[in-house]
C-alpha positions as CSV (number, residue, x, y, z in Angstrom):
1,M,43.5,8.0,-47.4
2,N,46.2,6.5,-50.0
3,P,48.9,7.1,-48.4
4,T,51.9,7.9,-51.6
5,R,55.2,9.1,-50.8
6,E,53.9,13.0,-51.3
7,N,51.4,12.1,-48.9
8,Q,53.4,10.5,-46.6
9,G,56.1,13.7,-46.2
10,Q,52.5,16.0,-45.4
11,L,51.4,13.7,-42.7
12,A,54.7,13.7,-40.9
13,E,54.8,17.5,-41.1
14,L,52.0,17.5,-40.1
15,L,52.4,15.5,-37.1
16,A,56.1,17.2,-36.2
17,A,54.0,20.5,-36.1
18,C,51.5,18.7,-34.0
19,A,54.5,18.1,-31.7
20,R,55.2,22.2,-31.8
21,Q,51.1,21.8,-29.8
22,D,50.0,23.9,-33.4
23,A,45.8,23.0,-33.1
24,G,46.5,24.1,-37.4
25,A,48.2,21.4,-37.7
26,F,45.7,18.5,-35.5
27,T,43.1,19.5,-37.4
28,R,44.5,19.2,-40.7
29,L,45.0,15.8,-39.7
30,Y,42.5,14.8,-38.2
31,R,40.9,15.6,-41.4
32,L,43.3,13.8,-43.9
33,T,43.5,10.2,-42.1
34,S,40.4,10.3,-39.9
35,P,38.2,8.9,-42.3
36,T,40.5,6.0,-42.8
37,L,41.6,5.6,-39.6
38,L,37.2,4.9,-38.9
39,G,37.6,2.4,-41.6
40,C,39.7,0.5,-40.1
41,L,38.7,-0.1,-36.7
42,I,35.1,-0.8,-37.3
43,K,37.0,-3.6,-39.7
44,I,38.7,-4.6,-36.6
45,L,35.8,-3.8,-33.6
46,R,33.0,-4.2,-36.0
47,R,30.8,-1.6,-34.2
48,R,30.8,1.8,-35.2
49,A,30.0,3.7,-32.7
50,L,33.2,1.7,-30.6
51,A,35.6,2.3,-33.2
52,E,34.4,6.4,-33.6
53,E,34.6,6.5,-29.5
54,V,38.1,4.7,-29.7
55,L,39.1,7.1,-33.1
56,Q,38.6,9.6,-29.9
57,D,41.3,8.0,-27.6
58,V,43.3,7.5,-31.3
59,Y,44.0,11.3,-32.1
60,V,44.3,12.1,-28.4
61,N,47.6,9.8,-28.1
62,I,48.2,11.0,-31.4
63,W,48.0,15.1,-29.9
64,Q,50.3,13.7,-27.1
65,R,52.6,11.6,-28.2
66,A,53.0,13.7,-31.7
67,A,57.0,14.1,-30.5
68,Q,57.5,10.7,-31.1
69,Y,57.4,10.0,-33.9
70,D,60.4,9.7,-35.8
71,A,60.8,9.7,-39.5
72,E,63.6,7.7,-39.3
73,R,62.0,4.6,-38.5
74,G,58.7,3.9,-40.1
75,R,56.4,6.0,-42.2
76,A,54.3,8.0,-40.8
77,W,51.1,6.7,-42.6
78,A,52.2,3.3,-40.6
79,W,52.4,5.2,-37.3
80,L,49.5,6.1,-36.9
81,V,47.5,3.1,-38.4
82,S,49.6,0.8,-35.7
83,M,48.2,3.7,-32.5
84,A,45.2,3.3,-34.2
85,R,45.6,-1.0,-34.7
86,Y,46.5,-1.5,-31.3
87,R,44.4,0.7,-29.3
88,A,42.0,-1.7,-31.4
89,I,43.0,-4.3,-30.2
90,D,43.8,-3.5,-26.2
91,I,39.3,-3.1,-26.3
92,L,39.6,-6.0,-27.9
93,R,41.3,-7.9,-25.4
94,R,39.6,-6.0,-23.0
95,E,36.1,-7.5,-24.1
96,R,37.3,-11.2,-24.6
97,A,38.3,-11.7,-21.1
98,D,34.7,-11.9,-20.7
99,A,34.1,-14.0,-23.0
100,T,33.6,-17.7,-22.2
101,D,34.0,-20.4,-25.7
102,P,37.4,-18.4,-27.2
103,F,36.4,-22.0,-30.3
104,E,33.0,-20.8,-30.9
105,L,35.0,-17.1,-31.2
106,A,37.6,-18.2,-33.0
107,E,34.7,-20.0,-35.6
108,S,33.5,-17.1,-36.1
109,L,36.1,-15.7,-36.9
110,E,37.4,-16.9,-39.4
111,Q,34.1,-17.3,-40.8
112,Q,33.8,-13.8,-40.9
113,I,36.9,-13.0,-42.4
114,D,36.9,-15.3,-44.6
115,A,33.6,-13.4,-46.0
116,D,35.1,-10.4,-46.2
117,A,39.1,-11.6,-47.8
118,S,36.4,-13.1,-51.0
119,A,33.8,-10.0,-50.8
120,A,37.6,-7.8,-51.4
121,I,38.0,-9.9,-53.9
122,A,35.1,-9.8,-55.8
123,Q,35.1,-5.8,-55.2
124,E,36.8,-4.0,-58.2
125,S,36.2,-1.0,-56.5
126,L,38.9,-1.7,-54.4
127,P,42.0,-0.4,-54.5
128,G,44.9,-2.5,-56.3
129,D,46.7,-3.1,-53.1
130,A,43.7,-4.6,-51.2
131,Q,43.2,-6.8,-54.1
132,H,46.8,-7.9,-54.5
133,V,46.7,-8.7,-50.7
134,A,43.9,-10.8,-51.1
135,R,45.3,-12.9,-53.9
136,C,48.7,-13.3,-51.8
137,L,47.0,-14.6,-48.6
138,E,44.6,-17.2,-50.7
139,Q,48.3,-18.4,-51.8
140,L,49.7,-19.3,-48.5
141,G,48.8,-22.7,-46.4
142,P,45.7,-22.9,-44.6
143,E,47.7,-22.3,-41.2
144,Q,49.3,-19.0,-42.9
145,R,46.3,-17.6,-44.5
146,N,44.1,-17.8,-41.1
147,S,47.0,-17.5,-38.3
148,I,47.6,-13.9,-40.6
149,R,43.7,-13.1,-41.5
150,L,43.3,-13.5,-37.1
151,A,46.7,-11.2,-36.6
152,F,45.6,-8.2,-39.0
153,L,42.1,-8.4,-39.6
154,G,41.0,-10.1,-36.7
155,G,43.5,-8.3,-34.2
156,R,44.4,-11.5,-32.2
157,S,47.8,-11.6,-30.4
158,H,50.1,-14.7,-31.1
159,P,49.0,-16.3,-27.6
160,E,45.1,-15.6,-28.7
161,I,45.5,-17.3,-32.4
162,A,47.1,-20.3,-30.7
163,R,44.6,-20.8,-28.3
164,A,41.9,-20.6,-30.8
165,L,44.0,-22.7,-33.7
166,D,44.9,-25.1,-30.6
167,R,48.1,-24.5,-31.8
168,P,52.0,-24.2,-29.5
169,V,52.3,-19.9,-30.2
170,G,55.9,-20.9,-31.5
171,S,54.1,-22.4,-34.4
172,V,51.5,-19.2,-34.6
173,K,54.9,-17.1,-34.6
174,S,56.7,-18.7,-37.3
175,W,53.2,-19.5,-39.6
176,I,52.9,-15.8,-39.2
177,R,56.8,-14.6,-40.0
178,R,57.1,-17.1,-43.1
179,G,53.6,-15.7,-44.5
180,L,54.5,-12.2,-44.4
């Protein structure tokens, strides 16, 4: 799904109908958004089977919390993506509690993220926004770029990024804020 003004309104209407427990609207919302949300989850979790399980949890959560969506606070698509992203981050955090070497994990993540960013720039089939974001990231300094990549592409929290980069949490927060 490519969120436009037109389908932002449609998504908001579908969420409002879901809040009224309209199962048909929920089905339409799922069909419209699930392929893209699954792609986002696969990108974060790196495992399709796990991403599919998380997607199911996300849609149960959407059904239960649709009444909490407020169009004045943000776009419907952003609300859906953030629900998926936060659920994926929760899963990663639970898995990382078992990780033994945070530096090895950070190095591996940085290599994956760098490879993903390079591939994204090289692919002409990516939407213009994705190419634009990749070019913008390349213009940032290494601290900002790595912090943003670990946060948004790697699904890491500020303290996790600080540990991985061996930097203070305040610095990581500043780099991300300034870089954005």
